[in-house]
N, C-alpha and C positions, 0 to 999 in steps of 0.2 A: 780442894783437899789433894795432897799429893798421891799420886799412883805409883808406888816404889815397886821396884822388880829387881830380880837377881840375874846376873849373867856371869859365866866363867872368867875369872880374872884374866886368864891367858888370851882372851879376845881383846883385851884394852892395854895389856902390859906384857913384857916379855918374860914375865913369871907367873907362877900359879898352877896349882895341879888340881888333882881331885879334892872335891871338899874346899874350895876356895872360890869365893864370889866377891864381885863387885855390887855394890847397891847403887842402883840407878834411879834417878828422879827424872823422867822423860829420858833423854839420852845423855844426861850428865851423871858423871860418877861422883857420887857423894859419900861413899864409905865402902866398907869391906865386911864380910862374914865369912869365917874360916874355921876349920878345925885347928886348934892350938894345943900342940903336944904337952905344954907346960901348964895347961889349964887346971883349975881346981878339980878334984874327983867329982865325977857327975855332971860336970859342966863344961864339956869339951869345946863347945862352940863360942868364939870371940868376936864380938861385933864392935866396931869402932866407926865413927863420923869422921871423915877426912874433908869435908868441904870447907875450903878457906874462908868463906862468908859466915860459917856458924862459930859463935863466939866459944872460944876454947873452955874446956870445963872437964873435970875430972868425972862427970856424969856422961860424957859423950862416947863412952866405951864399957863393956861390960861382958859377962860369961852367961851362957844358957845351956840347959840341958838337950836342947833340940835346935835345929836349924830354924823351924818355924817359930819357937819362941824368942830366938835371937832376933829374927826379922820384927816380931811384934814389939819386942824391947826398943829395937833401932827405930822403929816407926814412930813409937810413943815419944822418944826423945827429940827425934827430928821435928815433929810437930809441935813440941812444946815451946 
């Protein structure tokens, strides 16, 4: 089973600020979770799977009310 974790985006890229994280599977960047200013009301956290080997799908992204829920939603989709 994958042991996913978050790290600040700016550790891996030249962009990213507060509340902007990459999702790591081991040391591999597989996605992002961040506060999205244009998000639906009550669901400010945006998550997206960016790994090239994951089949593209409209279900590889979404919004959540909390960072923890965004991570849970990300993990559920990643493991599906």
